[in-house]
C-alpha positions in Angstrom: 75.5 -65.5 1.3 72.7 -68.0 1.4 72.8 -68.6 -2.4 76.6 -68.7 -2.5 76.7 -71.3 0.3 73.9 -73.5 -1.0 71.6 -72.3 1.8 68.6 -71.7 -0.4 66.1 -71.4 2.5 68.2 -68.5 3.9 68.4 -66.9 0.5 64.6 -67.1 -0.1 63.8 -65.9 3.4 65.6 -62.6 2.5 64.7 -62.4 -1.2 61.0 -63.0 -0.5 61.0 -59.7 1.5 62.4 -57.9 -1.6 59.8 -59.5 -3.9 56.7 -58.9 -1.9 54.3 -56.1 -2.6 50.8 -55.2 -1.3 47.8 -55.7 -3.5 47.0 -52.0 -3.3 50.4 -51.2 -4.8 49.6 -53.4 -7.8 53.2 -54.4 -8.2 56.8 -53.5 -7.4 57.7 -49.8 -7.2 60.5 -50.3 -9.7 61.8 -53.1 -11.8 65.7 -53.1 -11.9 66.9 -54.2 -15.3 69.9 -54.3 -17.5 69.8 -54.3 -21.3 72.9 -55.8 -22.9 73.5 -54.7 -26.4 76.2 -55.3 -29.1 75.1 -52.6 -31.5 75.6 -49.4 -29.5 78.4 -47.4 -27.9 77.4 -48.5 -24.4 77.6 -52.2 -23.7 74.6 -52.0 -21.4 71.8 -49.8 -20.1 70.9 -50.1 -16.4 68.1 -48.1 -14.7 65.0 -48.4 -12.7 61.6 -48.5 -14.4 58.1 -48.4 -13.0 56.0 -51.5 -13.9 52.9 -49.3 -13.6 52.4 -45.8 -14.9 51.3 -42.9 -12.7 47.8 -43.3 -14.2 47.7 -47.0 -13.2 48.3 -48.5 -16.7 50.5 -51.7 -16.8 53.8 -51.2 -18.5 55.0 -53.9 -20.9 58.4 -55.0 -22.2 57.6 -52.9 -25.3 57.1 -49.8 -23.2 60.4 -50.3 -21.4 62.2 -50.7 -24.7 60.5 -47.7 -26.4 61.8 -45.5 -23.6 65.2 -47.0 -23.0 66.2 -48.6 -26.3 63.8 -47.5 -29.1 65.8 -49.2 -31.9 64.8 -52.6 -30.4 61.1 -52.0 -31.2 60.3 -52.2 -35.0 57.9 -49.7 -36.4 54.6 -51.0 -37.9 55.3 -52.9 -41.2 59.1 -52.7 -40.6 61.2 -55.9 -40.6 62.6 -56.9 -37.2 66.3 -56.0 -37.1 66.9 -56.8 -33.5 65.9 -59.7 -31.2 65.0 -59.2 -27.6 66.0 -62.2 -25.5 65.5 -63.1 -21.8 66.8 -66.4 -20.6 67.1 -67.7 -24.1 63.5 -66.9 -25.1 62.1 -64.1 -27.1 59.1 -62.8 -25.0 56.3 -60.8 -26.7 56.7 -57.1 -26.4 53.2 -57.0 -24.9 54.3 -59.0 -21.9 53.7 -57.1 -18.6 56.9 -55.9 -17.0 55.7 -56.9 -13.6 55.2 -60.5 -14.7 58.6 -60.6 -16.4 60.2 -59.3 -13.2 58.5 -61.9 -11.0 59.2 -64.9 -13.2 62.4 -64.1 -15.2 64.6 -62.1 -12.9 67.9 -63.4 -11.8 68.8 -64.0 -8.1 70.0 -60.4 -7.9 66.3 -59.4 -8.8 67.5 -57.7 -12.0 65.8 -58.5 -15.3 68.7 -59.1 -17.7 67.6 -58.4 -21.3 69.8 -59.1 -24.3 69.3 -57.2 -27.6 71.1 -58.9 -30.5 71.0 -58.5 -34.3 68.2 -60.7 -35.9 69.7 -63.5 -38.0 69.5 -62.8 -41.7 68.2 -65.9 -43.5 
């Protein structure tokens, strides 16, 4: 309601509680995301994904895509057929998922990722 009624202080007071995590956790438990696609049968993929592996390794955007939408990650030496876009930018696949979630999530705390065909020059 706070965001809808231009009461940003009220919105951030509640949202801050959702975005906080302890330093010993090393990040959020899960990153909610939605991958929008135009090339598949399903218009979107929506799940929860851990930003850190059970062994403590930081997951990246590339890790998320390899598991949820492998066609978006080109194999070595392969030409890029799909672009991965968040807020109009194409982030590096090596970008940590935790960082993306903290800085590029929408007010609903979801990371909205678009996968579109790469332009053919």
